[in-house]
N, C-alpha and C positions, 0 to 999 in steps of 0.2 A: 231392616236387611237381614236376611237367615244367612248365618255363616256355618257351613258344614264342614267340619273337621275329618280327614279321611286319616285313619293311622295307617301309614305306610311302612311296610317291613324294609329294615337294613341288616347288615353284616350284626350277627350275635343274637337276632330275634329269633322266636319260633315262628314256625310256618301258623299262618291263619288256620281257623278250624271252619272250613268250608266245605259243604258237600257241593258236587258238580257233576254234571252227567259228561260219560264218555261218548266216542263216536257211535259206540255200540250202544248207546241209551242206558247203560248201567251208571248208578249212581256211586261215585267214591270220594274219599276225602283225602288229602295229601298226607294225613296220619296214618292211613291204611299202609303206607309203606315206610314206619318205622322200621328201623335195622337195616335198611339200605340207604346208600346215596342217591340223591335225586338230580338228575339232570333236568331242570324245568325249564323249558323254553318258551318263550311268548312270541308270537310271531303275528303280523298285519292280518293276513287272509289266503285262506286255503287255495290251491292253486294258480296262484300267481310266481312269476318267476323266481325271486329271491326266495320266497316262503318254500318253494318245491325243492330249490338247492340246498337249502339248509335242511329241510326235512330228509331229504335223500340222502345227504351226507352222513347224517346221524344214522339213518336206517342201513345205509351201506357198510357202516363200522359199529353196527348193533353188538355183535360178539365180542367187539375190542370192549365197548364201553361196560357191557355186563360181566366181563372176565375181571374189569376193575372194581366191582361191585355196584356200579351205577343202574338206576332206573331211569329210563328216559320218559319224557312226558311232554308233549306239546300243548300249548293253549293259543287259542285264539277266539275272536267274538263270533265266530261263525257258528251255525245251527248243528244240532247233532245230524240232520241229515247232508249238508255241505261237507262235515268232518267227516262223516263214514264216506262219502264218495271219494275224497280224497285219500283217505286211508286204504279203501280197496283199489283204486287206482294205481298207486304206487306199492301196494303190499306192505305197508308200514307194521313191524313187529312190535311197536309200543302204543301207547294209547296216546289218543288227541283228545283233549277236553273243550267241548261246546260252551263258552263262557259268554253266552249271547246275552246275558244281564250284566254281565262287565263287574261282577262281583269281585272274581279272584283278580282280575285285571286292574280294578282299582286299588284292592288289599295290597297288591305288590308295587303300587305306583307307576304302571308301564302304559298309562292312557296318556296322552299329551300331544303338544302342537309339533306338527312335523311340515317340511316344506317338500313338494315335487315339482318340478319345472316351473318354478316360480310361485306356485300357489301354495298358499297356507291353509292347512287343514289339520284337525285333530285326529288320532288313531293309536293304534298301538305301537309302541316304541320296541323294536327289536332287541330283546334282552333274555339273559340267561341267568337263572340264580341255581348255584350249586350249594345244596342242601344236605348236611351230614346226616349220619344213621340216627341221631335223635331227634331229627327235625329242627334242627337249627341252621340258619342261614350262615353259610361258610364263605361263599365268595359270590360276586355279582359280575357278570361279563355284560358291559353295556357297548362294547364295540364288536358286534358280531359279525364274523366273515362267514356268511352263508356257506362257502364252498370249502371252507376248512374248520367247520367248527368243533368237529369230535377232538382234533388237537388243541383246541383251545380249551375245551372242558378237561382233558386229560392232564394238560401242562399245568 
């Protein structure tokens, strides 16, 4: 029997050192944002109703978030191409990360069992991590309200 231990981040931990592609195909690392607070939100899939509501709420309030010192970054297991189409369609002002390898998703522990209409399956658990200017996880929002997500981050 092979047991794989995944180090899942928690409040007080430093962010993992993982390179990942943006929706524009550029490679970035969360540590590139040292000096800024990060609202790092994980969502199940681009162009679905809840994910669109959440992403648009953050985009509509982008200047409010940046004025509070936040960098907004979205992550889903979609490909670069799907993330790029999603960002273009809605004109997102922030980066979407294409984590199709689920490396970041697994490091943050947001892949798990979900239920939809009585069916159980595995997928991304909609979760947001608030990361301080030093790259330390400050807060976790695990009961995300897609339509009022900006208020959850700022409050």
